[in-house]
C-alpha positions as CSV (number, residue, x, y, z in Angstrom):
1,X,4.9,27.7,-0.4
2,X,5.5,26.7,3.2
3,X,2.8,27.0,5.9
4,X,3.0,26.3,9.6
5,X,1.1,23.4,11.3
6,X,1.0,23.8,15.1
7,X,1.4,20.1,15.8
8,X,3.6,18.8,13.0
9,X,5.7,21.7,11.9
10,X,6.4,22.9,8.4
11,X,4.0,21.8,5.6
12,X,5.7,21.7,2.2
13,X,3.0,22.5,-0.4
14,X,5.3,22.3,-3.4
15,X,5.1,18.7,-4.6
16,X,6.6,19.0,-8.1
17,X,10.0,17.7,-7.1
18,X,8.5,14.8,-5.2
19,X,6.3,13.8,-8.1
20,X,9.2,14.0,-10.4
21,X,11.0,11.5,-8.2
22,X,8.0,9.3,-8.2
23,X,8.0,9.5,-12.0
24,X,11.5,8.2,-11.9
25,X,10.5,5.4,-9.6
26,X,7.9,4.3,-12.2
27,X,10.6,4.3,-14.8
28,X,12.7,2.1,-12.6
29,X,9.8,-0.4,-12.4
30,X,9.4,-0.6,-16.1
31,X,13.1,-0.9,-16.7
32,X,13.8,-3.6,-14.1
33,X,10.5,-5.5,-14.1
34,X,10.7,-6.5,-10.4
35,X,9.5,-10.0,-9.3
36,X,6.8,-9.4,-6.6
37,X,6.0,-12.5,-4.6
38,X,2.5,-12.5,-3.0
39,X,1.1,-14.6,-0.2
40,X,-2.3,-13.1,-0.5
41,X,-6.0,-13.8,-0.5
42,X,-7.9,-15.8,-3.1
43,X,-10.6,-13.1,-3.5
44,X,-8.3,-10.5,-5.1
45,X,-5.2,-12.5,-6.1
46,X,-6.0,-12.2,-9.8
47,X,-6.6,-8.5,-9.5
48,X,-3.3,-8.0,-7.6
49,X,-1.4,-10.0,-10.2
50,X,-2.8,-8.0,-13.1
51,X,-2.1,-4.8,-11.3
52,X,1.6,-5.7,-11.0
53,X,1.7,-6.7,-14.7
54,X,0.0,-3.4,-15.7
55,X,2.5,-1.3,-13.8
56,X,5.4,-3.2,-15.4
57,X,6.4,-5.8,-12.8
58,X,6.2,-9.5,-12.7
59,X,3.9,-11.2,-10.1
60,X,4.1,-14.6,-8.5
61,X,1.6,-16.2,-6.1
62,X,2.9,-19.0,-4.1
63,X,1.6,-19.8,-0.6
64,X,2.5,-23.4,0.1
65,X,4.9,-23.5,3.1
66,X,7.0,-26.1,1.3
67,X,8.0,-23.6,-1.5
68,X,7.7,-20.1,-0.1
69,X,11.3,-19.8,1.0
70,X,12.6,-20.8,-2.4
71,X,10.2,-18.4,-4.2
72,X,10.9,-15.5,-1.9
73,X,14.6,-15.8,-2.2
74,X,14.3,-15.0,-5.9
75,X,11.9,-12.1,-5.5
76,X,12.5,-8.4,-5.4
77,X,9.7,-7.7,-3.0
78,X,7.3,-9.6,-0.8
79,X,3.6,-8.8,-0.3
80,X,1.8,-10.3,2.7
81,X,-2.0,-10.0,2.7
82,X,-4.2,-11.4,5.5
83,X,-7.5,-11.2,3.6
84,X,-8.3,-14.9,3.7
85,X,-5.6,-16.2,6.0
86,X,-5.5,-19.7,7.6
87,X,-3.0,-21.1,10.1
88,X,-0.9,-22.6,7.3
89,X,-1.0,-19.3,5.4
90,X,0.5,-17.5,8.4
91,X,3.1,-20.2,8.7
92,X,4.0,-19.6,5.0
93,X,4.1,-15.8,5.6
94,X,6.5,-16.2,8.5
95,X,8.8,-18.5,6.6
96,X,8.8,-16.2,3.6
97,X,9.3,-13.1,5.7
98,X,12.4,-14.5,7.5
99,X,14.0,-15.4,4.2
100,X,13.2,-11.9,2.9
101,X,14.8,-10.3,6.0
102,X,17.9,-12.4,5.5
103,X,18.2,-11.4,1.9
104,X,17.2,-7.7,2.5
105,X,14.1,-8.1,0.4
106,X,11.4,-5.4,1.3
107,X,8.1,-6.6,2.8
108,X,4.7,-4.9,2.7
109,X,2.0,-6.1,5.0
110,X,-1.7,-5.6,4.4
111,X,-3.6,-6.4,7.6
112,X,-7.0,-6.9,5.8
113,X,-10.0,-7.1,8.1
114,X,-8.0,-7.7,11.3
115,X,-10.9,-6.4,13.3
116,X,-13.1,-9.3,12.1
117,X,-11.7,-12.1,14.2
118,X,-9.1,-12.5,17.0
119,X,-7.2,-14.9,14.7
120,X,-6.6,-12.2,12.1
121,X,-5.6,-9.6,14.7
122,X,-3.2,-12.0,16.5
123,X,-1.7,-13.1,13.2
124,X,-1.0,-9.5,12.2
125,X,0.8,-8.9,15.5
126,X,2.7,-12.1,15.2
127,X,4.1,-11.1,11.8
128,X,4.9,-7.6,12.9
129,X,6.7,-8.9,16.0
130,X,8.6,-11.7,14.3
131,X,9.6,-10.0,11.0
132,X,11.2,-6.7,9.9
133,X,8.2,-5.3,8.0
134,X,9.1,-2.3,5.8
135,X,5.6,-1.0,5.0
136,X,2.2,-1.6,6.7
137,X,-0.7,-0.4,4.5
138,X,-4.3,-0.5,5.7
139,X,-7.5,1.4,6.0
140,X,-8.1,3.6,9.0
141,X,-9.9,0.9,11.0
142,X,-7.1,-1.6,10.5
143,X,-4.4,0.9,11.4
144,X,-6.2,2.1,14.5
145,X,-6.5,-1.5,15.7
146,X,-2.8,-2.0,15.3
147,X,-2.3,1.2,17.3
148,X,-4.5,-0.1,20.1
149,X,-7.3,2.4,19.5
150,X,-11.1,1.8,19.5
151,X,-12.6,1.3,16.1
152,X,-16.0,0.8,14.5
153,X,-14.8,-1.8,12.1
154,X,-16.1,-5.4,12.2
155,X,-15.2,-6.6,8.7
156,X,-12.8,-5.9,5.9
157,X,-14.1,-2.4,5.1
158,X,-13.4,0.7,7.2
159,X,-16.1,2.5,9.1
160,X,-13.6,5.0,10.5
161,X,-12.5,8.4,9.3
162,X,-10.2,9.9,12.0
163,X,-9.0,13.5,11.7
164,X,-6.0,12.4,13.8
165,X,-4.8,10.0,11.0
166,X,-1.5,11.7,10.6
167,X,-0.7,11.4,14.3
168,X,-1.8,7.8,14.4
169,X,0.3,6.9,11.4
170,X,3.4,8.6,12.9
171,X,3.0,7.0,16.3
172,X,2.6,3.5,14.9
173,X,5.5,4.0,12.5
174,X,7.7,4.9,15.4
175,X,6.4,2.0,17.5
176,X,7.2,-0.6,14.9
177,X,10.1,1.3,13.1
178,X,8.4,1.0,9.8
179,X,6.5,3.0,7.2
180,X,2.7,3.2,7.9
181,X,0.3,4.0,5.2
182,X,-3.4,4.7,5.8
183,X,-5.5,4.8,2.7
184,X,-8.9,6.5,2.6
185,X,-10.5,9.8,1.7
186,X,-7.1,11.4,2.5
187,X,-4.2,9.0,2.3
188,X,-1.6,9.3,5.1
189,X,1.9,7.9,5.0
190,X,4.5,8.3,7.7
191,X,8.0,6.9,8.5
192,X,7.8,8.3,12.1
193,X,9.2,11.7,11.3
194,X,7.8,12.7,8.0
195,X,4.1,12.6,7.1
196,X,2.8,12.6,3.5
197,X,-0.8,13.5,2.7
198,X,-2.5,12.7,-0.6
199,X,-6.0,13.7,-1.7
200,X,-6.4,11.7,-4.9
201,X,-8.7,8.9,-5.8
202,X,-12.5,8.5,-6.4
203,X,-15.5,7.2,-4.5
204,X,-15.8,4.4,-7.1
205,X,-12.7,2.8,-5.6
206,X,-14.7,1.9,-2.5
207,X,-17.3,0.2,-4.6
208,X,-15.2,-2.5,-6.1
209,X,-13.5,-5.5,-4.3
210,X,-9.8,-5.3,-4.0
211,X,-8.8,-1.7,-4.5
212,X,-6.8,-1.8,-1.2
213,X,-5.2,-5.1,-2.1
214,X,-4.3,-3.7,-5.5
215,X,-2.8,-0.6,-3.9
216,X,-0.6,-2.8,-1.7
217,X,0.6,-4.7,-4.7
218,X,1.5,-1.4,-6.4
219,X,3.5,-0.5,-3.4
220,X,5.2,-3.9,-3.5
221,X,6.1,-3.4,-7.2
222,X,7.6,0.0,-6.5
223,X,9.5,-1.4,-3.5
224,X,11.0,-4.1,-5.6
225,X,12.6,-1.5,-8.0
226,X,13.5,1.4,-5.7
227,X,15.7,1.7,-2.6
228,X,13.7,4.7,-1.2
229,X,10.9,2.8,0.5
230,X,9.0,5.9,1.6
231,X,9.0,7.2,-1.9
232,X,8.0,3.8,-3.2
233,X,5.0,3.7,-0.8
234,X,3.9,7.2,-1.8
235,X,4.3,6.2,-5.5
236,X,2.1,3.2,-5.1
237,X,-0.7,5.1,-3.4
238,X,-0.5,8.1,-5.8
239,X,-0.6,5.8,-8.8
240,X,-3.8,4.2,-7.6
241,X,-5.4,7.5,-6.7
242,X,-4.6,9.0,-10.1
243,X,-5.7,5.8,-11.9
244,X,-9.0,5.9,-10.0
245,X,-9.6,9.5,-11.1
246,X,-8.8,8.7,-14.7
247,X,-11.0,5.6,-14.7
248,X,-13.9,7.6,-13.3
249,X,-13.5,10.3,-15.9
250,X,-14.1,7.6,-18.6
251,X,-17.4,6.5,-17.2
252,X,-20.5,7.1,-19.2
253,X,-24.2,6.8,-18.1
254,X,-24.2,3.3,-19.5
255,X,-21.2,2.1,-17.5
256,X,-21.2,0.4,-14.1
257,X,-18.5,-0.9,-11.7
258,X,-17.5,-3.6,-14.1
259,X,-16.4,-1.0,-16.6
260,X,-14.8,1.1,-13.9
261,X,-12.6,-1.8,-12.9
262,X,-11.5,-2.4,-16.5
263,X,-10.8,1.4,-16.9
264,X,-8.8,1.3,-13.7
265,X,-6.5,-1.4,-15.0
266,X,-6.1,0.5,-18.2
267,X,-5.2,3.6,-16.3
268,X,-2.5,1.8,-14.3
269,X,-1.2,0.3,-17.6
270,X,-1.0,3.8,-19.2
271,X,0.4,5.6,-16.2
272,X,3.5,7.6,-17.1
273,X,6.1,9.7,-15.3
274,X,4.6,12.7,-17.0
275,X,1.1,12.0,-15.6
276,X,2.5,11.5,-12.1
277,X,4.4,14.8,-12.3
278,X,1.7,16.8,-13.9
279,X,-1.3,15.5,-11.9
280,X,0.2,14.5,-8.6
281,X,-0.3,16.7,-5.6
282,X,1.4,15.9,-2.3
283,X,1.7,17.5,1.1
284,X,4.7,16.7,3.2
285,X,4.6,17.4,7.0
286,X,7.7,17.4,9.0
287,X,7.4,16.5,12.7
288,X,8.6,18.9,15.4
289,X,9.0,16.0,17.8
């Protein structure tokens, strides 16, 4: 079924083929067990590592400038997360990123809380300007800041819900020649020409620390095993959305957010190509510009 969108052009409502390809991307992860190097924040590092393990990859967390080049050179993907960044962390990210670019290793950047301080914001811009970043994943507030738009955000959580998310993602993707992913009530992914919309997930994902960071790690894992980076980005976000739904469905009146987090990790571990194909629903929008 194809319908018309007056701004973006054709909307492809038949997502079965795309979800089948995402299922194959998951098989690639499990078959190749990509090494995903993280320079990330200490609040969610353990969650990110376990997420990669649950999906089928192999995580490594090394942020000392003296060793990041060596570690990155052996990785299949690089995750850069600004959640608890320090000057030496940004130095390590820059060193690692340059090695990744030299060796054609994909990089995903998570600009966590860049609206909280000038240092975070300037650090994100420095990384984007100095490195070839393949994917930028953030919440609406973070992406709007990168796009130079006014935002309500002052911390690490998003206070924004912009109906123009697709246009913002597409504009920023074109500006930086990268893939931009905005996660929220409706997830938006764009490579500057194509826009992908996903409506999966559950409100409980906003009530635990690290859901965004874990999603970025899932993207990194898929990037490390698949050459189609747009598909890999979509796969990571769809996997988290479906896992969130499955985890919420297991909740009983006696369960709380601790149980949800455990169920979430279980759901990622038990994710299969069949689940992705059967449960996944994706809209693709093709730009007229």
